[in-house]
N, C-alpha and C positions, 0 to 999 in steps of 0.2 A: 369597324365599329364593334365595340364590346357588347356583351350581353346586357349590361346595365344600360348602355346608351340605346340599344335597340328597344328594350322594354320601356324606356322612359323618353323616347325621342320626342313625342308630342309635348310632354311637360317641359323638357329641356328647351325646346324651341320657344314655347310660350314664355318661360322664365327669361330666356335670353332676350327676347323682344321687349319684355317688361323692363329688365334691368339695363340693357345696353342699347336698345333701339330708341329712336326718336329723342325725347328729352331725357330718358333714363329715369328709373324709379328708385335709384339708390340714394338713401339718406340715413344718417345716423348709425354708422356701423359701430356697435358696442363690444362685440365679442369676437375673439379670434376665429371661432368656428364659422361665423358669418363671412369673415374675410376669406377664409379658405374656400367656402362655398362660392363666393363671387369670383375668386380666381379660377376655380374649376369651370364656372360658367363662361368666363372670359376666354379660357382655352377652347371651350366648345365653340364659341362664336368664331374664333380664328380658324379652327380646323374646318368648320362647315361654311365658311365664307359669309357669315352674317355681318351686317353693319354694326360698328361699335361706336357709341357716343363717346367722344374723347373726354368730356367733362365727367361722365360716370366712371370711365376708366381711371381718370386721375384721382377721383375720390377713393376708389379701391386701392390704388397705388399708395396713397398717403396713409390710409388705415393699415394696410399691410406692412408698410415700413415701420409704423409705430409699434407693431407687434414683433416684427422679425427684421433685423438689420443685416442678416447674413447675405453674403455675396450671391448665393443662389436665388434669393428673393429679388435682389436688385437686377440680376440677369433676366429673370422672368419678365419684368416690366420693360426692360430695354428691348427685349425681343418682341414684346407686345406692341411697342410703338411702331415697329416695322410691319408686324403682322404677317410675314411671309414664311416663317419657319414652321410649317404645318407639322412636320415630323416631331419637332421639339414639343409642341403643345399636345400632339396626339400621345406621345410618350408620357407627358406630364399627367394627362387625364388617366391613362392606364395605371400609372403609379399611385395616383390619389385613390382610385377605385379599389386598389389592392391594400391600401393602408387601413389600419385598425379603426381609426376614427372617422372614416369617410361617411358612414351613414349619419353620424352625428352632425357633420358639416352639411350634408344634404338636407337634413331636417332643419338646421338653422337657416339655410338659404330659403327654403320654402316658407319658414316662419317669417323671415324678413320681408319676403315679397307677398306674404299673406295669400298663399295659394291653397 
């Protein structure tokens, strides 16, 4: 667990439940930052064994592919279908946290879920 995850564990868990639990609260993804935030949250769900609503995951996949058609993005969602490659998603989260625009993506995610 990274420092960011440790400090924000409660909020991450709440957002994960809102976005990917039950019926899922994902709708109308307009910006790329929102997509990246949802992808990070999806990785969090997979790493920490949270249930993932398949319809919500599909919405994120479609929105993500509309912004980024690179192979790496497609691989992310292929691995997410299986949901067993914890190491891949843990490394993805660490990579995102280290990126320059991560806090912008984190803010967009919170805005999207109105927390």
